[in-house]
Phi, psi and omega in degrees: 000133181269140177257138175206154173241157181301332181280328186266329189088187182295151177220160178277178182302338180284349178095358180276143179295147178273114183291341181282352182226086181292153181292148178279144179302336180284352180098347179263135181287147175269144175294149183301327182291340180281333182257359181291147177242150180291141183284161179298325179296321178288328174297318176303313180299315181294325177293316179300315180294321179295319177296318177296324179297316178296316179296322179293318178296317178296322178299321177297319178293321181296320179300313180294316181298316179295318179297314179295323179297315178295324180294319179295328182265007177071024180264168176291137180288152176287329175216153170302147187302321178298318179292323178297318177295320178298314180297317180297314179295323177296316178298315181293323177294316178296319179297318179295318179297317178296317180296319178296318180295321177297317180294327183268002183299330179291341179278349170064041178272135181299326181295331179297317179297318181295318179291319177299317180295317180296316179295318180291323176295320178297315180293319180296318178296318178298319179294319178296318178297321177298318178293316179297323176297318178292326178293317180291332179281353178093003179231076183299134181261104180291326175299323178294322177296321177296317178297320177299319178298319178294317178298317180296319178296318179295320178294322178300315179295317183294328179269357182275184184292324180299312180292323179298316178295319182296312186277351180270351180255131178287141177289173179294150180294141179295142179259141177253134180291138177255131183218000000 
């Protein structure tokens, strides 16, 4: 059981104030999860996922644009038109899901971490397959390898303890203005 006084804030059993939880001006201590800030490593992960979301959405548009361009010029399509639309819609759906998860990361829901990890793992595997394809073709793409390294680092952070602690604690309850 924690002891606290309105002047000191929460304290551990030794009676010393907890520096991670400063007292509230109203005299009531705030819970540590309400004053916690997202770590820099998780911000890095969210930026990587947001960049991938933009790239994935753009990729869906590029598949359709390329297919229509080839169709106009009487060339063979890169994919049948139905498949191109399916790929584009899949890309746009994945991009939207990633963007929603990035936006909701501050609410600290565990499912958000799981969806972010699954999406990042999919992108990392795709990037690795792309690098291996370039390697087999005789023209290894070092930028793709660099992107895979960034994806792997982001996935490592997302599956680590920092992200687990962040997403396992519920954020503060939303406040409604009273008027």
